[in-house]
C-alpha positions as CSV (number, residue, x, y, z in Angstrom):
1,M,82.6,4.2,217.6
2,K,80.7,2.6,220.4
3,G,78.3,4.0,222.9
4,L,75.6,6.7,223.2
5,D,75.7,10.6,223.0
6,G,76.3,12.0,226.5
7,E,73.0,13.8,226.8
8,K,71.1,10.7,225.7
9,S,72.9,8.6,228.3
10,Q,71.9,10.9,231.2
11,N,68.3,10.8,230.0
12,Q,68.2,7.1,229.8
13,V,69.6,6.6,233.3
14,E,66.2,8.1,234.4
15,R,64.3,5.4,232.6
16,G,66.1,2.7,234.4
17,V,66.1,-0.9,233.1
18,S,64.2,0.0,229.8
19,S,67.4,1.7,228.5
20,G,69.1,-1.7,228.2
21,F,66.3,-2.9,226.1
22,A,66.4,0.2,224.0
23,R,70.1,-0.3,223.3
24,K,69.7,-3.9,222.3
25,A,66.7,-3.0,220.1
26,S,68.8,-0.2,218.5
27,R,71.7,-2.6,217.7
28,A,69.3,-5.2,216.3
29,T,67.8,-2.7,214.1
30,K,71.4,-1.5,212.9
31,F,72.3,-5.0,212.0
32,L,69.1,-5.6,210.2
33,T,69.4,-2.5,208.2
34,A,72.9,-3.1,207.3
35,G,72.0,-6.5,206.2
36,A,69.3,-5.2,204.1
37,A,71.8,-2.7,202.5
38,L,74.1,-5.4,201.7
39,C,71.4,-7.5,200.1
40,A,70.4,-4.6,198.1
41,T,73.8,-4.1,196.6
42,A,74.0,-7.6,195.6
43,W,70.5,-7.7,194.0
44,L,71.7,-7.3,190.4
45,G,74.1,-10.0,190.7
46,Y,71.4,-12.3,192.2
47,Q,69.1,-11.6,189.5
48,H,71.9,-12.4,187.0
49,C,72.5,-15.7,188.7
50,R,68.9,-16.6,189.0
51,A,68.7,-16.2,185.1
52,L,71.7,-18.4,184.7
53,E,70.6,-21.1,187.1
54,S,67.1,-21.3,185.3
55,Q,69.0,-22.4,182.2
56,P,69.2,-26.2,181.6
57,H,73.1,-26.1,181.1
58,L,74.4,-25.5,184.7
59,D,77.4,-27.5,183.9
60,Y,77.8,-26.1,180.3
61,Y,81.4,-26.5,179.2
62,V,82.8,-23.6,177.3
63,D,85.9,-24.4,175.2
64,S,88.5,-21.6,174.8
65,E,87.8,-21.4,171.1
66,E,84.3,-20.1,171.8
67,V,85.4,-17.0,173.7
68,C,87.3,-13.8,173.0
69,P,86.3,-13.6,169.1
70,Q,89.0,-11.6,167.2
71,A,88.5,-9.3,164.4
72,D,90.6,-10.1,161.3
73,R,93.8,-8.2,160.6
74,L,93.1,-5.2,158.5
75,V,95.9,-3.8,156.2
76,P,94.9,-0.8,154.1
77,Q,94.5,-1.4,150.4
78,D,95.1,2.1,148.7
79,Q,97.8,4.1,146.9
80,F,99.4,5.6,150.0
81,G,102.6,4.4,151.5
82,D,102.6,1.6,154.2
83,I,103.6,2.1,157.7
84,S,107.1,1.3,157.1
85,R,107.6,4.9,156.2
86,F,107.6,5.7,159.9
87,N,110.4,3.2,160.7
88,T,113.2,5.4,159.4
89,A,115.8,7.5,161.0
90,E,114.4,10.6,159.1
91,Y,110.9,10.1,160.3
92,R,112.2,9.4,163.8
93,D,114.0,12.7,164.0
94,Y,110.9,14.6,162.7
95,S,108.4,12.8,165.2
96,L,110.9,13.5,168.1
97,S,110.9,17.2,167.1
98,V,107.2,17.8,167.1
99,Y,106.4,15.4,170.0
100,A,109.0,16.8,172.4
101,G,108.4,20.3,171.3
102,S,104.7,20.0,172.5
103,V,105.9,18.9,176.0
104,R,108.0,22.1,176.2
105,V,105.0,24.1,176.1
106,P,103.3,24.0,179.6
107,T,99.6,23.6,179.5
108,E,98.7,23.0,183.2
109,V,94.9,23.3,184.2
110,Y,93.7,23.7,187.8
111,D,90.3,22.7,189.3
112,D,89.7,26.3,190.5
113,M,90.2,28.0,187.2
114,G,87.6,30.6,186.4
115,P,85.9,31.3,183.0
116,V,88.1,31.3,180.1
117,D,87.5,35.0,179.3
118,E,88.3,36.0,182.9
119,D,91.0,33.9,184.3
120,P,94.5,34.7,183.0
121,R,95.8,31.2,183.6
122,W,94.0,30.2,180.4
123,N,96.4,32.2,178.4
124,I,99.0,29.4,178.1
125,F,96.9,27.8,175.6
126,S,97.4,30.5,173.2
127,N,101.0,29.6,173.3
128,F,100.1,25.9,172.5
129,R,97.9,26.8,169.8
130,E,100.7,28.8,168.1
131,Y,103.0,25.9,168.6
132,L,100.7,23.5,166.8
133,K,100.2,25.9,163.9
134,G,103.9,26.2,163.4
135,A,104.6,22.4,163.9
136,F,101.9,21.4,161.4
137,P,101.5,24.0,158.7
138,L,100.2,21.5,156.1
139,V,97.4,20.4,158.4
140,Y,96.5,24.1,159.1
141,E,96.4,24.7,155.5
142,E,94.3,21.8,154.4
143,A,91.9,21.6,157.2
144,K,89.4,24.0,158.8
145,V,90.6,24.9,162.1
146,E,88.1,26.5,164.5
147,R,88.3,27.8,168.1
148,V,85.5,26.9,170.3
149,A,85.0,28.2,173.7
150,E,88.2,30.2,173.1
151,H,90.7,27.5,173.6
152,G,89.0,24.4,172.4
153,L,90.3,23.4,168.8
154,L,88.2,21.7,166.2
155,F,89.9,20.5,163.1
156,T,87.6,19.6,160.1
157,L,89.1,17.8,156.9
158,E,85.9,17.7,154.6
159,G,85.2,14.4,152.9
160,R,84.0,14.0,149.3
161,D,80.9,11.9,150.2
162,E,78.5,13.8,152.5
163,S,76.6,10.6,152.9
164,L,79.2,8.9,154.9
165,K,79.3,9.6,158.8
166,P,82.4,11.5,159.9
167,L,85.3,10.0,161.9
168,L,86.1,11.7,165.0
169,F,89.5,11.8,166.9
170,M,89.8,13.3,170.4
171,A,92.6,14.3,172.8
172,H,93.2,17.1,175.1
173,Q,95.8,19.8,175.2
174,D,95.9,20.3,178.9
175,V,98.0,18.5,181.5
176,V,97.8,18.0,185.3
177,P,99.9,20.6,187.3
178,V,103.4,19.9,188.5
179,P,103.7,20.8,192.1
180,E,106.6,23.2,192.6
181,E,108.0,21.2,195.6
182,T,108.3,18.1,193.4
183,I,110.4,19.6,190.7
184,P,113.8,18.6,192.4
185,R,112.7,15.1,192.3
186,W,112.4,14.9,188.5
187,T,115.3,13.3,186.6
188,Y,114.9,16.0,184.0
189,P,112.8,19.2,184.3
190,P,109.3,18.5,183.8
191,F,108.7,20.8,180.8
192,S,112.0,20.1,179.1
193,G,110.9,17.5,176.7
194,H,114.3,15.8,177.2
195,F,115.2,13.0,175.0
196,D,117.8,10.6,176.5
197,G,118.1,8.5,173.1
198,K,115.1,6.2,174.2
199,Y,112.5,8.2,176.1
200,V,110.8,11.6,175.8
201,W,110.5,13.0,179.3
202,G,108.0,15.5,180.7
203,R,104.6,16.4,181.9
204,G,102.0,15.3,179.3
205,S,104.3,13.0,177.4
206,N,102.0,10.1,178.4
207,D,98.8,12.0,179.0
208,C,98.1,13.0,176.4
209,K,100.2,15.0,174.1
210,N,101.5,11.6,172.7
211,D,97.9,11.1,171.3
212,L,97.2,14.6,170.1
213,I,100.6,14.9,168.4
214,G,100.2,11.4,166.9
215,I,96.8,12.2,165.3
216,L,98.3,15.3,163.8
217,E,101.4,13.4,162.6
218,A,99.1,10.8,160.9
219,L,97.1,13.5,159.2
220,N,100.2,15.2,158.0
221,A,101.8,12.2,156.6
222,L,98.6,11.6,154.5
223,L,98.2,15.0,153.4
224,E,101.9,15.1,152.2
225,Q,100.7,12.3,149.8
226,G,97.8,14.2,148.5
227,F,95.1,12.4,150.6
228,E,91.6,13.7,149.9
229,P,89.2,11.8,152.3
230,R,85.9,10.2,151.1
231,R,84.7,10.6,154.7
232,T,84.9,13.8,156.7
233,I,87.6,13.6,159.5
234,L,87.2,15.6,162.7
235,A,89.8,16.1,165.5
236,S,88.5,17.7,168.7
237,F,91.0,18.9,171.2
238,G,89.7,20.4,174.5
239,A,91.8,22.3,177.0
240,D,90.3,21.2,180.3
241,E,89.8,17.4,180.4
242,E,91.8,17.2,183.5
243,S,89.3,19.4,185.3
244,G,86.2,17.8,183.8
245,G,85.9,19.4,180.5
246,Y,83.2,21.9,181.4
247,R,85.0,24.9,180.2
248,T,86.0,23.9,176.7
249,S,85.3,20.2,175.9
250,R,81.6,20.4,176.7
251,F,81.2,23.1,174.3
252,L,83.2,21.2,171.6
253,G,80.6,18.3,172.1
254,K,77.8,20.7,171.7
255,E,79.2,22.5,168.7
256,I,79.7,19.1,166.8
257,L,76.1,18.0,168.0
258,N,74.5,21.2,166.6
259,R,76.4,20.9,163.3
260,Y,75.8,17.2,162.6
261,G,73.0,16.0,164.9
262,E,72.5,13.0,167.1
263,D,74.0,9.6,165.9
264,S,75.8,11.5,163.2
265,I,79.3,10.2,163.8
266,L,80.6,6.9,162.7
267,M,83.0,6.5,165.6
268,I,84.9,8.4,168.2
269,V,88.4,7.5,169.3
270,D,89.8,9.2,172.4
271,E,92.4,8.4,175.0
272,G,91.8,5.4,177.2
273,G,92.9,1.8,177.6
274,A,96.4,1.0,176.4
275,V,98.3,-2.1,175.1
276,E,99.0,-4.5,178.0
277,E,101.4,-7.4,178.2
278,I,100.0,-10.5,180.0
279,D,102.2,-13.7,180.2
280,G,104.1,-12.5,177.1
281,N,101.1,-11.9,175.2
282,L,100.1,-8.4,173.9
283,I,96.5,-7.4,174.4
284,A,95.2,-4.3,173.0
285,N,92.4,-2.9,175.5
286,P,90.2,-0.2,173.9
287,S,87.6,1.0,176.6
288,T,84.2,0.6,175.3
289,G,82.6,1.9,178.4
290,E,83.3,4.1,181.5
291,K,82.0,4.0,185.2
292,G,79.9,6.7,186.3
293,N,80.9,9.3,188.9
294,I,78.9,10.8,191.9
295,E,80.7,13.2,194.4
296,L,79.2,13.3,197.7
297,H,79.1,16.0,200.3
298,V,78.3,14.9,203.8
299,T,77.8,17.7,206.3
300,I,77.2,17.1,210.1
301,N,76.1,20.1,212.2
302,T,76.2,19.7,216.0
303,K,76.1,21.9,219.0
304,G,79.2,23.9,219.7
305,G,80.7,24.7,223.0
306,H,83.7,24.6,225.2
307,A,86.0,21.6,224.8
308,S,86.3,21.1,228.5
309,I,82.7,19.7,228.7
310,P,82.3,17.6,225.6
311,P,79.7,15.2,224.6
312,D,80.6,11.6,224.3
313,H,80.9,12.0,220.5
314,T,81.6,15.4,218.8
315,G,80.7,16.1,215.3
316,I,84.1,14.7,214.2
317,G,83.5,11.5,216.1
318,I,80.0,11.0,214.5
319,A,81.6,11.8,211.0
320,S,84.3,9.1,211.8
321,E,81.7,6.6,212.5
322,F,79.9,7.5,209.2
323,I,83.3,7.0,207.4
324,E,83.8,3.7,209.1
325,M,80.5,2.5,208.0
326,V,81.3,3.5,204.4
327,E,84.7,1.8,204.3
328,S,83.6,-1.3,206.1
329,Q,80.7,-1.8,203.8
330,P,81.8,-1.8,200.2
331,F,79.6,-2.4,197.3
332,E,79.3,-6.0,196.1
333,P,81.2,-7.0,193.0
334,V,79.1,-7.9,189.9
335,L,80.3,-9.3,186.6
336,T,77.7,-9.8,183.8
337,E,77.9,-9.6,179.9
338,K,76.7,-6.1,180.3
339,S,80.3,-5.1,181.4
340,P,83.2,-5.0,178.9
341,F,85.4,-6.4,181.5
342,F,83.4,-9.6,181.1
343,L,85.1,-10.1,177.7
344,T,88.3,-8.7,178.9
345,A,88.6,-11.5,181.4
346,Q,87.7,-14.1,179.0
347,C,90.4,-12.9,176.7
348,M,92.9,-12.8,179.5
349,A,92.0,-16.4,180.5
350,K,92.3,-17.4,176.9
351,V,96.0,-16.2,176.3
352,D,97.4,-16.5,179.9
353,D,98.7,-19.9,180.3
354,S,100.0,-19.2,183.8
355,M,96.4,-18.7,185.0
356,P,95.1,-21.6,187.3
357,K,93.1,-24.1,185.2
358,Q,90.0,-23.8,187.6
359,L,90.0,-20.1,187.3
360,R,90.3,-20.2,183.5
361,Q,87.4,-22.6,183.2
362,D,85.3,-20.5,185.6
363,I,86.0,-17.4,183.5
364,F,85.0,-19.3,180.4
365,N,81.8,-20.6,181.9
366,M,80.9,-17.5,184.1
367,G,78.1,-16.6,181.6
368,H,76.5,-19.9,181.9
369,S,76.9,-20.9,185.5
370,C,76.2,-19.0,188.6
371,R,78.7,-21.0,190.6
372,A,81.4,-20.4,188.0
373,N,80.5,-16.7,188.1
374,H,80.8,-16.5,191.8
375,R,84.1,-18.2,191.9
376,A,85.5,-16.2,189.0
377,I,84.5,-12.9,190.8
378,H,86.1,-14.1,194.2
379,E,89.4,-14.7,192.5
380,L,89.6,-11.6,190.2
381,H,88.4,-9.5,193.3
382,K,91.9,-10.2,194.9
383,N,93.5,-7.9,192.3
384,K,92.7,-4.3,193.2
385,M,92.6,-3.2,189.5
386,Y,90.2,-5.9,188.6
387,R,88.2,-5.4,191.7
388,Y,87.2,-1.9,190.7
389,L,86.2,-2.9,187.2
390,M,83.4,-5.1,188.8
391,Q,82.2,-2.9,191.6
392,T,81.3,0.6,192.6
393,S,84.1,2.3,194.5
394,Q,84.0,4.8,197.4
395,A,86.8,7.0,198.5
396,V,86.7,9.4,201.3
397,D,89.1,12.1,199.9
398,I,88.5,15.4,202.0
399,I,87.6,16.2,205.5
400,H,87.1,19.8,206.9
401,A,86.2,20.2,210.6
402,G,87.2,22.4,213.7
403,V,88.6,25.8,213.9
404,K,90.1,25.8,217.4
405,I,91.6,23.3,219.6
406,N,89.4,24.3,222.8
407,A,86.2,24.7,220.8
408,L,83.8,21.8,220.0
409,P,83.4,21.5,216.1
410,E,80.1,22.8,215.0
411,E,80.3,21.6,211.4
412,V,82.0,18.7,209.8
413,N,82.4,18.4,206.1
414,V,83.2,15.1,204.3
415,F,83.7,14.5,200.6
416,I,83.4,11.1,199.2
417,D,84.2,10.2,195.5
418,S,82.2,7.2,194.1
419,R,82.9,5.6,190.7
420,I,79.7,3.7,189.6
421,G,79.9,0.3,188.2
422,V,78.4,-0.3,184.8
423,E,75.8,-2.6,186.2
424,S,74.7,0.0,188.6
425,D,73.6,3.6,188.8
426,S,73.6,6.6,191.2
427,S,70.5,5.6,192.9
428,E,72.3,2.5,194.5
429,V,74.9,4.9,195.9
430,K,72.4,7.3,197.4
431,N,70.4,4.5,198.9
432,K,73.5,3.1,200.6
433,M,74.6,6.5,202.1
434,N,70.9,7.1,203.2
435,N,71.0,3.8,205.1
436,H,74.3,4.8,206.8
437,A,72.9,8.1,207.8
438,K,69.6,6.6,209.2
439,Q,71.5,4.3,211.5
440,L,73.6,7.3,212.7
441,A,70.4,9.4,213.2
442,E,68.7,7.0,215.5
443,K,71.9,6.5,217.4
444,Y,72.7,10.1,217.9
445,N,69.3,11.9,217.7
446,L,69.9,13.5,214.4
447,K,67.8,14.7,211.6
448,V,68.9,13.6,208.0
449,E,68.3,15.7,204.9
450,A,69.4,13.7,201.9
451,F,69.5,14.9,198.4
452,G,66.9,17.6,199.1
453,E,64.6,15.5,201.2
454,T,64.0,14.8,204.8
455,I,64.3,11.2,205.2
456,C,64.2,10.8,208.9
457,D,64.2,13.0,212.1
458,Y,65.1,11.5,215.6
459,T,65.4,15.0,217.1
460,S,63.3,16.2,220.0
461,E,63.2,19.1,222.5
462,E,65.1,17.0,225.1
463,E,67.5,15.2,222.7
464,N,68.5,17.2,219.5
465,G,71.9,15.9,218.2
466,G,72.0,18.1,215.1
467,T,71.6,17.5,211.4
468,L,73.2,15.2,208.9
469,T,73.0,16.3,205.3
470,I,73.9,14.3,202.2
471,D,74.1,16.0,198.8
472,T,76.2,15.9,195.6
473,S,79.1,18.4,195.2
474,S,79.1,18.4,191.5
475,E,77.1,17.0,188.5
476,T,76.3,13.3,188.7
477,L,77.5,11.2,185.8
478,E,75.8,7.9,185.1
479,P,77.8,5.0,183.6
480,A,78.5,5.7,179.9
481,P,76.6,3.7,177.2
482,V,78.5,0.6,176.5
483,T,79.6,0.2,172.8
484,Q,78.7,-3.1,171.5
485,T,81.5,-5.0,169.7
486,I,79.9,-8.2,168.3
487,G,78.7,-7.5,164.9
488,N,79.8,-3.8,165.0
489,P,81.8,-2.9,161.9
490,T,83.5,0.1,163.6
491,W,84.9,-2.3,166.2
492,D,86.3,-4.6,163.4
493,L,87.8,-1.5,161.9
494,L,89.6,-0.5,165.1
495,A,90.5,-4.0,166.2
496,G,91.6,-5.1,162.8
497,T,93.9,-1.9,162.5
498,A,95.4,-2.5,166.0
499,R,96.2,-6.2,165.2
500,H,97.9,-5.3,161.9
501,V,100.0,-2.3,163.3
502,L,101.0,-4.0,166.7
503,E,102.0,-7.2,164.9
504,D,103.7,-5.6,161.9
505,F,105.5,-2.4,163.2
506,L,107.4,-3.1,166.3
507,G,106.2,-6.6,166.2
508,N,105.1,-9.2,168.8
509,D,107.7,-12.1,168.2
510,G,105.6,-13.5,165.5
511,E,102.7,-14.0,167.9
512,P,99.2,-12.8,167.2
513,V,97.8,-9.8,169.1
514,T,94.7,-10.1,171.1
515,V,92.3,-7.1,171.1
516,A,89.7,-7.0,174.0
517,P,87.2,-4.4,175.0
518,G,87.8,-2.7,178.3
519,I,86.4,-0.3,180.8
520,M,87.6,3.0,182.2
521,T,87.4,3.6,186.0
522,G,87.8,7.2,185.3
523,N,86.2,9.4,182.9
524,T,87.4,11.1,179.7
525,D,86.0,14.1,177.6
526,T,83.7,11.5,175.7
527,K,81.2,12.2,178.5
528,H,80.3,15.4,176.6
529,Y,79.9,13.5,173.3
530,W,77.6,10.5,174.1
531,P,74.7,11.6,171.8
532,L,76.9,11.8,168.7
533,T,77.5,8.0,168.2
534,R,76.9,4.6,169.5
535,S,80.6,3.7,168.9
536,I,83.0,5.3,171.2
537,Y,86.5,3.8,171.8
538,R,88.8,5.0,174.4
539,F,92.3,3.9,173.3
540,N,95.9,5.0,173.7
541,P,97.8,2.9,171.0
542,T,100.7,2.8,173.4
543,R,102.4,-0.2,175.0
544,R,102.1,0.0,178.8
545,S,105.5,-1.4,179.2
546,M,107.1,1.5,177.3
547,A,105.0,4.4,178.9
548,F,105.5,5.5,182.5
549,N,104.3,7.6,185.4
550,E,101.3,9.2,184.0
551,H,100.3,12.2,186.3
552,S,103.4,11.6,188.4
553,I,107.0,12.5,188.7
554,D,109.2,11.5,185.9
555,E,106.5,10.9,183.2
556,H,108.2,9.6,180.2
557,V,107.4,7.5,177.0
558,D,109.6,5.4,174.7
559,L,109.8,7.2,171.3
560,D,109.3,3.9,169.5
561,T,105.8,3.3,171.0
562,H,104.8,6.9,170.3
563,I,105.7,6.4,166.6
564,E,103.9,3.1,166.6
565,G,100.9,5.1,167.8
566,V,101.2,7.4,164.7
567,A,101.3,4.4,162.5
568,F,98.0,3.2,164.1
569,Y,96.3,6.6,163.6
570,Y,97.6,6.6,160.0
571,D,96.2,3.2,159.0
572,L,93.0,3.6,161.0
573,I,92.2,6.7,158.9
574,R,92.9,4.7,155.7
575,N,90.9,1.8,156.7
576,V,87.9,3.9,157.7
577,D,88.0,5.9,154.7
578,Q,88.0,2.7,152.5
579,S,85.0,1.4,154.4
580,D,81.3,2.0,153.5
581,A,80.2,1.5,157.2
582,N,77.7,4.0,158.3
């Protein structure tokens, strides 16, 4: 949007030639302020590069053998049957029965659901609870099963050695809703759990009833063989992950914290990164971190009136300019060793022979050379998925404005979802929005209230453009603590088990599987469990090439990759139970 508010233009005509200087000064200030904002967003990357350039090895050459260290394959050594037990027709039929059966029980959750003891839409989880009890009677017999916040489920299989920290599995019972108007577009009904001989179809088959059922299948298989764990095993299943986890999952986290205390859990395994295929190579990508989240609510209040005599810019016009500023000034990408994606990128470069040689070398060297770091970021940034693993995102998702075609809008509401990069925090997002607001305030004679404070006021008796308010629309979540992988025995347990199962169950054409830490752009229920442990892994032991359409029409998963996931949980339990790690 160009030009000035109508009232302001009329006033400046009376000032004569000085108005031209005022406009030029305002534009100069705008460009200087925008430049300052961009510099601020790049400050962390600049500091990182200064540290690199201060080192004597600017042209340090990193060999591929020095990056992406791998844990040894870890095959359990105990008296229980190996994972070949899951590779039979009999087991396949059993797994299909309990997995597809879970999909047939609708467990949709909505953002506007009220308290669990008031909103009848929660009652569907009683049906799912009864389904699980019927599908896994042995697990219910051997484990203590508790209801937390009415529909949250906490399974406890007590260990023999109380000195060992428990192992905690997580998954969620709920699924995203299926809009009624989309049902005719499904190949099979969304809650049919249809099996076509290869795939299980239906909402939740890929997010994340496959994980929840897989965990219970693994426990059931061990209990059938008389398994009595040394280490306590917990399984926590919330009922509202898809709406933030504030009705059940939060209370499950609090219950476990009250019972066991801070840093009391050996490791947490929840849904998250999957098994990717790059240039014919399998890369298991457990997420060891999550981006933060801040939801911004921008309100612009301006004078109303009849639309036949409008100002040069209505509230909607001013809001449009604010949105244009947001979208035209993205956050700068940053990639340092603090981010799990740093190691992901190095592992990709190591296994992907099709990657250009210069890019491979830059990724290998990006921890030692600022120039290599810049070049690597520049190339990786071209891929949208990689881009938002390196930078804070901002998406304008909702706009409310206007009530009648011939009435000027008196209030405009804009909602912006921002996912905060792991090298940043919410203050960077707030500062950027404040800078945008200040520029508009000067241009349109606005008062700005940002996050509970008045940060500028360009209104006067003669020129009162209105008020621009910025606040958060929900609880702000800073980036998650990053789980360290180097020298962490829990990473060796997880990665070693993943390598063994992925190489030995369905196989990888005789090639080794790479395991690399990753980062989640969204958030899981683990945000309610951070105090419990320093080792949180978000991992779907599912091959991405065999699981489709999460949150979308025709969601479906290959039964083979689901059963491979069962094998992973089965051997992870065994490996952790044999370990003395604490």
